[in-house]
C-alpha positions as CSV (number, residue, x, y, z in Angstrom):
1,M,104.9,74.7,146.8
2,A,104.6,77.4,149.4
3,K,102.7,76.4,152.5
4,K,99.5,78.3,153.2
5,V,98.7,80.5,156.1
6,R,96.1,78.7,158.3
7,V,93.2,80.6,159.7
8,R,91.1,78.9,162.4
9,T,88.1,80.1,164.5
10,L,87.6,79.1,168.1
11,S,84.2,78.1,169.4
12,N,83.7,81.7,170.8
13,G,84.6,83.4,167.5
14,L,88.2,84.2,168.2
15,R,90.2,84.1,165.0
16,V,93.7,82.5,165.0
17,I,96.2,82.9,162.2
18,F,99.0,80.4,162.2
19,Y,102.0,80.6,159.8
20,N,104.4,77.6,159.9
21,Y,107.8,79.3,159.9
22,N,111.2,77.7,160.5
23,I,112.6,79.6,163.4
24,D,113.7,78.6,166.9
25,W,111.0,80.6,168.7
26,V,107.3,81.4,168.3
27,Q,106.3,85.0,167.7
28,G,102.8,86.2,168.4
29,I,100.5,89.2,168.5
30,L,97.1,89.5,170.1
31,L,94.9,92.3,168.8
32,N,91.6,93.7,169.9
33,R,89.5,96.4,168.2
34,A,89.5,99.3,170.7
35,G,91.0,102.8,170.9
36,P,89.5,106.3,170.4
37,R,87.4,105.2,167.5
38,V,85.6,102.7,169.7
39,E,85.4,104.6,173.0
40,Q,82.5,106.8,174.0
41,P,83.4,110.5,174.6
42,E,83.5,110.0,178.4
43,E,85.7,106.9,177.9
44,L,88.5,108.7,176.0
45,G,91.8,107.2,177.0
46,L,90.2,104.2,178.6
47,T,91.9,101.8,176.1
48,H,95.3,103.0,177.1
49,I,94.8,102.4,180.8
50,F,93.2,99.1,179.8
51,E,96.3,98.2,177.8
52,H,98.5,98.8,180.9
53,L,96.2,97.0,183.3
54,C,96.0,93.8,181.1
55,A,99.7,93.5,181.2
56,R,100.4,94.3,184.9
57,N,100.5,90.9,186.7
58,A,104.0,90.3,188.0
59,K,103.5,86.6,188.6
60,A,102.4,86.0,185.1
61,H,105.3,88.1,183.7
62,F,107.7,85.9,185.8
63,E,106.2,82.8,184.3
64,M,106.4,84.1,180.7
65,E,110.0,85.3,181.0
66,N,111.1,81.9,182.3
67,L,109.8,80.5,179.0
68,G,111.5,82.9,176.7
69,E,111.2,86.6,175.9
70,G,107.7,86.9,177.2
71,L,105.7,90.1,176.6
72,E,107.8,92.4,174.3
73,N,105.5,95.4,174.0
74,A,101.9,96.6,174.1
75,Y,100.5,99.4,172.0
76,T,97.2,101.5,171.8
77,G,96.4,102.7,168.3
78,G,93.5,104.7,166.9
79,E,91.3,101.7,166.5
80,D,93.1,98.7,168.2
81,V,95.1,97.6,171.1
82,S,97.9,95.0,170.6
83,Y,100.2,92.8,172.7
84,W,103.4,91.4,171.2
85,F,105.2,88.3,172.7
86,S,107.6,85.5,171.9
87,F,108.7,82.2,173.4
88,L,111.3,79.6,172.7
89,K,109.8,77.0,170.4
90,R,110.0,74.2,173.0
91,N,108.1,76.4,175.5
92,A,105.5,77.9,173.1
93,L,102.4,76.1,174.4
94,A,103.2,76.8,178.0
95,G,104.0,80.4,177.1
96,I,100.7,80.9,175.4
97,E,98.9,79.7,178.5
98,S,101.0,82.0,180.7
99,F,100.2,84.9,178.4
100,F,96.5,84.1,178.7
101,R,96.8,84.3,182.5
102,L,98.6,87.6,182.2
103,W,96.0,89.1,179.9
104,T,93.0,87.9,181.9
105,A,94.4,88.4,185.4
106,P,92.0,90.1,187.9
107,V,92.4,93.9,188.3
108,T,91.6,95.6,191.6
109,V,90.6,99.1,192.4
110,E,94.1,99.6,193.8
111,D,95.7,98.4,190.6
112,F,93.5,100.9,188.6
113,E,94.5,103.8,190.8
114,R,98.2,103.0,190.8
115,E,98.2,102.7,187.0
116,R,96.4,106.0,186.7
117,E,99.3,107.6,188.6
118,V,101.8,106.0,186.3
119,L,99.9,107.4,183.3
120,Q,99.8,110.8,184.8
121,I,103.6,110.7,184.8
122,E,103.8,109.3,181.3
123,Y,101.5,112.0,179.8
124,A,103.3,114.8,181.7
125,E,106.6,113.5,180.3
126,R,105.3,113.3,176.7
127,N,103.6,116.6,176.8
128,S,106.6,118.4,178.3
129,V,108.7,117.5,175.2
130,A,108.1,119.2,171.9
131,N,107.0,116.7,169.3
132,P,106.6,118.5,166.0
133,G,105.7,115.3,164.2
134,A,102.7,114.7,166.5
135,V,101.5,118.3,165.9
136,L,101.7,117.8,162.1
137,Y,99.7,114.5,162.2
138,D,97.2,116.1,164.6
139,L,96.6,119.0,162.1
140,L,96.3,116.5,159.3
141,M,93.6,114.4,161.1
142,R,91.6,117.4,162.1
143,T,91.7,118.8,158.6
144,G,91.5,115.7,156.4
145,W,88.9,113.7,158.4
146,Q,85.5,114.6,159.7
147,G,86.5,113.8,163.3
148,H,89.8,113.1,165.0
149,P,90.9,109.4,165.2
150,L,93.8,110.3,167.5
151,R,96.1,107.9,165.6
152,F,99.6,109.4,166.3
153,D,100.4,109.6,170.0
154,D,98.2,112.7,170.6
155,T,97.8,112.0,174.3
156,L,96.7,115.5,175.3
157,L,93.0,114.6,175.3
158,W,93.8,111.3,177.1
159,H,95.6,113.3,179.7
160,R,92.7,115.7,180.2
161,N,90.2,112.9,180.7
162,L,92.4,110.6,182.8
163,S,91.2,112.0,186.2
164,R,87.6,111.4,185.2
165,L,88.0,107.7,184.3
166,T,86.7,105.2,186.9
167,Y,87.3,101.6,187.9
168,E,83.6,100.9,187.1
169,Q,84.1,102.1,183.5
170,F,87.1,99.8,183.2
171,H,85.2,96.9,184.7
172,K,82.4,97.3,182.0
173,F,84.8,98.1,179.2
174,R,87.0,95.0,179.6
175,P,84.5,92.3,178.6
176,R,83.4,94.5,175.6
177,I,87.0,94.3,174.4
178,N,88.3,91.0,175.7
179,C,85.8,88.7,173.9
180,G,86.0,86.1,171.2
181,N,84.5,88.0,168.3
182,N,86.8,91.0,169.0
183,T,90.1,89.2,169.3
184,V,92.6,88.1,166.6
185,L,95.7,86.0,167.6
186,V,98.6,85.6,165.2
187,L,101.3,83.0,165.8
188,I,104.2,82.2,163.6
189,G,106.8,79.5,164.2
190,H,106.5,75.7,164.4
191,I,103.8,74.4,166.7
192,P,101.8,71.2,166.3
193,I,98.5,72.6,165.2
194,R,96.3,70.1,167.0
195,K,98.0,70.6,170.3
196,L,97.9,74.4,169.8
197,M,94.1,74.4,169.2
198,E,93.6,72.3,172.3
199,V,95.5,74.8,174.4
200,L,93.7,77.8,172.8
201,E,90.2,76.3,173.3
202,R,90.8,75.8,177.0
203,T,92.3,79.3,177.5
204,F,91.2,81.9,175.0
205,G,88.2,79.8,174.0
206,M,86.8,80.4,177.4
207,L,86.3,84.1,176.8
208,P,82.7,85.3,176.3
209,V,81.6,85.4,172.6
210,G,80.7,89.1,172.7
211,H,80.7,91.1,169.5
212,R,83.1,93.3,167.6
213,P,82.6,97.0,168.5
214,T,81.5,99.4,165.8
215,I,84.1,101.8,164.5
216,K,82.9,105.4,164.6
217,S,82.7,106.7,161.1
218,R,85.3,109.3,160.3
219,P,84.7,110.0,156.6
220,L,87.2,111.9,154.6
221,K,86.5,115.5,153.9
222,K,86.2,116.3,150.2
223,I,89.3,118.2,149.2
224,S,89.3,119.8,145.8
225,R,92.2,122.1,146.0
226,F,95.6,122.2,147.6
227,T,95.1,122.9,151.3
228,V,97.6,124.4,153.7
229,V,97.2,124.3,157.5
230,K,99.9,126.0,159.6
231,K,100.7,126.3,163.3
232,S,103.4,128.7,164.5
233,G,105.9,127.5,167.0
234,E,109.2,128.7,168.6
235,L,111.3,126.5,166.3
236,D,113.9,127.7,163.8
237,L,113.0,125.1,161.3
238,A,109.8,124.3,159.3
239,Y,108.3,120.8,159.9
240,C,106.3,119.8,156.9
241,L,103.9,116.9,156.2
242,L,102.4,116.7,152.7
243,A,99.6,114.2,152.7
244,F,97.1,112.7,150.2
245,P,94.2,111.1,152.1
246,F,92.5,108.1,150.4
247,P,89.5,105.9,151.1
248,K,89.6,102.2,151.9
249,L,91.7,100.6,149.1
250,K,92.0,97.1,147.8
251,S,95.2,95.3,148.4
252,R,96.5,95.8,144.9
253,S,96.1,99.6,145.1
254,R,97.8,99.7,148.5
255,R,100.7,97.7,147.2
256,A,101.0,100.1,144.2
257,L,101.2,103.1,146.6
258,E,103.9,101.2,148.6
259,L,105.9,100.7,145.3
260,I,105.5,104.5,144.5
261,S,106.6,105.4,148.0
262,G,109.7,103.2,147.7
263,H,110.7,104.9,144.5
264,L,110.1,108.5,145.8
265,G,111.3,108.4,149.3
266,D,111.6,105.1,151.3
267,S,113.4,106.1,154.5
268,E,115.8,103.1,154.1
269,H,116.8,103.9,150.6
270,F,119.5,106.5,150.0
271,S,118.9,106.2,146.3
272,S,115.3,107.3,146.5
273,A,114.4,110.1,144.1
274,L,113.5,112.7,146.7
275,F,116.5,112.0,148.9
276,Q,118.8,112.4,146.0
277,K,117.2,115.5,144.4
278,V,116.2,117.3,147.6
279,R,119.1,116.6,149.9
280,E,122.1,115.3,147.8
281,D,121.7,117.6,144.8
282,R,120.3,120.7,146.5
283,S,121.1,120.4,150.2
284,L,117.6,121.6,151.1
285,V,116.9,119.2,154.0
286,Y,118.7,116.7,156.2
287,S,116.1,114.0,155.6
288,I,113.0,113.5,153.6
289,F,110.9,110.3,153.3
290,T,107.5,109.0,152.1
291,D,105.2,106.4,153.6
292,T,101.6,105.4,153.9
293,F,99.3,104.7,156.9
294,R,95.8,103.3,157.1
295,F,92.7,102.8,159.2
296,S,90.0,100.2,158.5
297,D,88.1,102.7,156.3
298,S,90.8,105.2,155.0
299,G,94.4,106.2,155.0
300,A,97.0,108.5,153.5
301,F,100.2,108.7,151.4
302,Y,102.5,111.3,152.8
303,V,105.9,113.0,152.5
304,F,107.7,114.3,155.6
305,W,110.6,116.7,155.8
306,V,112.2,119.4,158.0
307,C,114.0,122.4,156.5
308,P,114.7,126.1,157.0
309,P,111.5,128.1,156.1
310,K,113.0,129.5,153.0
311,N,113.5,126.0,151.6
312,V,109.8,124.9,151.9
313,Q,108.8,126.1,148.4
314,P,111.9,124.6,146.6
315,V,111.2,121.3,148.2
316,L,107.6,121.4,147.2
317,D,108.5,122.2,143.6
318,I,110.8,119.1,143.5
319,I,108.2,116.8,145.1
320,R,105.6,117.9,142.6
321,R,108.0,117.4,139.7
322,E,108.8,113.9,140.8
323,M,105.2,112.9,141.6
324,R,104.2,114.3,138.2
325,G,106.2,111.5,136.5
326,W,103.8,109.0,138.1
327,V,100.6,111.0,137.8
328,N,101.2,111.8,134.1
329,G,102.4,108.3,133.3
330,K,105.9,109.5,132.4
331,I,107.7,107.2,134.8
332,S,110.1,105.2,132.6
333,A,109.9,101.5,132.2
334,V,113.5,101.3,133.6
335,E,112.6,103.3,136.7
336,F,109.4,101.3,137.3
337,E,111.3,98.0,136.9
338,R,113.9,99.1,139.5
339,A,111.2,100.2,141.9
340,R,109.4,96.9,141.5
341,H,112.6,94.9,142.0
342,V,113.5,96.9,145.2
343,L,110.0,96.3,146.6
344,A,110.3,92.6,145.9
345,L,113.6,92.4,147.7
346,K,112.2,94.3,150.6
347,W,109.4,91.8,151.0
348,E,111.8,88.9,150.5
349,S,114.0,90.2,153.2
350,S,111.0,90.7,155.5
351,Q,110.9,86.9,155.8
352,H,113.7,87.2,158.3
353,Y,111.7,89.4,160.7
354,S,109.0,87.5,162.5
355,D,107.7,90.6,164.3
356,Y,107.1,92.3,160.9
357,I,105.2,89.2,159.6
358,V,102.9,88.9,162.5
359,G,102.0,92.6,162.4
360,E,101.3,92.5,158.6
361,L,99.1,89.4,159.0
362,A,97.1,90.9,161.9
363,E,96.6,94.1,159.9
364,E,95.5,92.2,156.8
365,L,92.8,90.2,158.7
366,T,91.5,93.0,160.8
367,F,91.4,95.6,158.0
368,G,90.7,93.4,155.0
369,G,89.1,90.3,156.4
370,K,91.6,87.9,154.8
371,V,95.3,87.1,154.8
372,S,97.9,86.5,152.2
373,N,100.9,84.1,152.2
374,P,104.1,85.9,153.3
375,R,106.1,83.5,151.1
376,L,104.3,85.0,148.1
377,W,104.8,88.7,148.9
378,A,107.9,89.0,146.8
379,K,106.2,87.2,143.9
380,T,103.3,89.6,144.2
381,A,105.6,92.6,143.9
382,R,107.3,91.1,140.8
383,S,103.9,90.7,139.1
384,M,102.8,94.4,139.6
385,R,102.2,96.3,136.4
386,R,103.4,99.8,135.5
387,S,99.9,100.7,134.1
388,D,98.3,99.8,137.4
389,A,100.7,101.9,139.5
390,I,100.2,104.9,137.2
391,E,96.4,104.5,137.5
392,V,96.6,104.5,141.3
393,A,98.8,107.6,141.2
394,R,96.4,109.4,138.9
395,R,93.5,108.6,141.2
396,Y,95.0,109.3,144.6
397,L,98.1,111.6,144.2
398,K,96.6,114.6,142.4
399,P,98.0,118.0,143.4
400,N,94.5,119.4,144.1
401,Q,93.9,116.6,146.7
402,A,97.1,117.4,148.6
403,L,97.0,118.6,152.2
404,L,100.1,120.3,153.7
405,T,100.5,120.8,157.4
406,M,103.3,122.9,158.7
407,Y,104.7,123.7,162.2
408,G,107.4,126.2,163.3
409,K,108.3,129.6,161.9
410,V,105.8,129.2,159.1
411,G,103.4,132.1,159.7
412,N,104.5,134.2,156.7
413,L,104.9,131.3,154.2
414,R,102.4,131.0,151.3
415,P,103.4,127.7,149.7
416,R,102.1,126.5,146.3
417,F,101.9,123.0,144.9
C-alpha cells in the first residue's frame, strides 16, 4: 500500500509536509505568501529584495554547502516567495538547522543598500534585453485580469520603485512574511519524523505566530468574444499567446486541462497534435506548445508560438480546429486513451525528480489547502474519464472566451478565431 504524505503543524502554525521518499538526499522547499499581490503600492518590489536579503549570509551558506548542495535557488512569484534546498540524507537535520540560520540571519542597513545596488544591475540587465514572452504575458494580465498580478518577470515596475524602498519598510515587512501561519515547509526523503519535528520546533517553531497575508483580489474580466491585444515592436516575427483564463478550479478540472494540454501541445512531446499539424505538416512555426498556469484564485490555459506575421491566421485556424475536437466532444476514444496514458507516464516518471515533487506538494497545499500522494498521481491519470475532460473543455476553452496577445510586426493583422 502506498505510504501517505504526512502533514504536521508546528506550535506556531507553520505547516510541514513530509513525504518519505527513497533517495540519498533530502529535498526541500520553504514557501511564504508574499509578492506583488500581498505588497502595498509603496512596497512594490519589496518581496524581491526580501528574497535576496534572506539568503545573503555567507557563513550560513558555507555551513549548508559543507552538508550537501545547500541553497539551490530562490524565486519571487506573483503571490509567493520560495527557497529551494537539498542536503545529503545523513546531514539533513543539521542542514535544516543551517538553512534556518541563513533564512533568519540579521540584515543591516549596509546589507540592504548593497543588495539594492545588486538589484539595480539585475533589473538594468533584464530590461536591456528584449523579452517578447514577458511582453505577451504582461498584455495578457492587464487585459484578462482586473489588476496586474505581475506574475511573469515583469520587473519594470519593481525597477522604478527600487530607489524608494527603505530599510525601515523591509524591517516591518520581514516579520509579516516570516511567521508561522504564513510559512509552508516541504521535505521529501528519509528522515526520522520524531527527530525532524524536534529540530523544526526549536528552529522554525520559534518564529512568531503571525497571520497569513490577504491576497489582493484580481478578479477575471468577463470576456464574451474573441479579444485581440497587440503591441508593435521592431521584430521580424510575430510572437503570439492565445489564452483562456479560468477561475479557481478543483483538482479534477485542472488535471483534465493538463491532459488536454498534453494532447494538443506539450512542449516535451514531438507527437503532440499542434506540433505535428502546425510545424511538421505545414512548416508554419519553429515551435508551438500549450500549458497552464494558476494563481490561488484563477489561472489560464494557453498556446504559445512564434511565426512570420503572414502565418498567424493559418496557425489560429489549425488551433481552433484541433480544440474543436475537445469542445464539441469529437475527440476519439483512441486519442483520449493515448493522451491519458501519456499523462500517466509523465506523472509516473516525475517520481524520479524530487524538485518537481516538492514544488507540486507546496503548490497543492498553498493553493488548495490539502495535498495528494505523489505515488498515486499516475493512478489518478489512468482513472480520468473522457466525458469529464470534454465537459472541462466545453466550459473553459470556448472560442469566445479566448484572448490573443501579439507582439512584433503585428499592427496590420486582423486575426480571427
